[in-house]
C-alpha positions in Angstrom: -46.7 61.4 -89.1 -50.6 60.6 -89.8 -52.1 60.8 -92.7 -55.6 62.9 -93.4 -58.5 61.5 -93.7 -61.1 62.7 -95.9 -64.5 62.0 -94.5 -68.0 63.8 -94.4 -66.8 66.7 -92.4 -64.8 67.4 -95.1 -67.4 68.4 -98.6 -68.8 71.1 -98.6 -71.6 70.0 -101.7 -69.6 71.7 -104.6 -68.6 68.4 -106.7 -65.9 70.9 -108.5 -64.1 72.7 -105.2 -64.9 69.3 -104.0 -62.8 67.4 -106.1 -59.6 69.7 -105.8 -60.3 69.2 -102.1 -59.4 65.9 -102.2 -56.1 66.2 -104.3 -55.1 69.1 -102.2 -55.6 66.6 -99.1 -53.9 63.4 -100.9 -50.3 65.4 -102.6 -50.2 66.8 -98.5 -49.9 63.1 -97.9 -47.5 62.8 -101.0 -45.1 65.1 -99.1 -45.8 63.3 -94.9 -45.7 60.4 -96.8 -42.0 62.0 -98.3 -41.4 62.8 -95.3 -41.8 59.3 -93.3 -39.6 58.0 -95.9 -37.0 60.2 -95.7 -37.3 61.1 -99.1 -33.8 64.0 -101.0 -33.9 67.4 -100.2 -35.2 67.9 -103.6 -38.3 65.1 -103.9 -39.0 67.1 -100.9 -39.1 70.3 -102.8 -40.7 69.8 -105.4 -43.4 68.3 -103.7 -43.9 71.4 -101.8 -43.7 73.5 -105.1 -46.5 71.2 -106.0 -48.9 71.9 -102.9 -48.0 75.6 -103.6 -49.5 75.8 -107.4 -52.2 73.4 -106.4 -52.9 75.6 -103.3 -53.0 78.5 -105.6 -55.0 77.4 -108.7 -57.6 76.1 -106.0 -57.7 79.4 -104.7 -58.2 81.1 -107.4 -61.6 79.0 -108.9 -62.9 79.0 -104.9 -62.9 82.4 -104.9 -64.1 83.4 -108.8 -66.9 80.4 -108.3 -67.1 83.3 -104.8 -67.6 86.1 -106.3 -69.3 85.1 -109.3 -72.2 84.3 -107.0 -71.6 87.2 -105.0 -70.7 85.7 -101.6 -71.2 87.3 -98.8 -68.1 85.9 -96.6 -66.0 86.7 -99.9 -63.3 89.7 -98.4 -62.6 87.1 -95.3 -62.4 83.6 -97.2 -60.0 85.7 -99.3 -57.7 87.3 -96.4 -57.9 83.5 -94.9 -55.7 83.1 -98.8 -53.5 85.0 -99.3 -52.2 84.5 -95.1 -51.7 81.0 -95.9 -50.1 81.5 -99.1 -47.7 84.0 -98.0 -46.8 81.9 -94.7 -45.9 78.3 -97.4 -44.6 79.9 -100.2 -42.1 81.8 -97.4 -41.2 78.5 -96.1 -41.3 76.9 -99.5 -38.7 79.5 -100.7 -36.1 78.7 -97.2 -36.8 75.0 -98.1 -34.8 75.8 -101.1 -32.5 77.2 -100.4 -31.9 75.5 -96.9 -32.0 71.7 -95.5 -32.3 73.4 -92.6 -36.4 73.7 -92.6 -38.6 72.6 -89.7 -40.5 69.7 -92.5 -42.9 68.0 -89.4 -43.8 72.0 -88.3 -44.6 72.4 -91.9 -46.7 69.4 -92.3 -48.0 69.4 -88.6 -49.3 73.4 -89.3 -50.3 72.6 -93.3 -53.3 69.7 -92.4 -54.8 70.8 -89.7 -54.7 74.3 -92.2 -56.6 72.8 -94.8 -59.1 70.1 -92.6 -59.8 73.3 -90.0 -60.3 75.5 -93.8 -62.8 73.5 -95.5 -64.7 72.6 -92.7 -65.0 75.9 -91.5 -65.4 78.7 -93.8 -65.8 76.5 -97.3 -69.1 74.6 -95.5 -70.0 78.5 -95.4 -70.1 78.9 -99.1 -71.6 75.7 -100.0 -75.4 76.2 -98.9 -74.8 79.5 -100.4 -73.4 78.0 -103.8 -75.9 75.5 -103.7 -79.6 77.8 -103.0 -78.3 79.4 -106.1 -78.2 75.9 -108.2 -74.1 75.3 -107.8 -73.2 71.9 -106.9 
């Protein structure tokens, strides 16, 4: 399973958000590595819970920043965040009750989702915030 690679396309131009995005990608890579090493059920679940925790914190931070600066795309952004959190939270709940969760499918979905979200919706707010003095 290929690791996620941070590139210039992942940069939104707001340091705090770029740093958080990097941490999220690193955490997803840790899960991918653990799956590749056939780590135990509890180790995998701990990494999944960490991804959910970091994702929630990041989304709250990002939405608060966008709200403070009246970003017009906030409703669409918030809806995308809620859809992802709902999906990964359900998967983590299932994973904690059963060893039969398709982790490869989950990580195959999550990696591209984060990258597409960062390179798409998140890049839209970068220029907006930069124009308002937020870097």
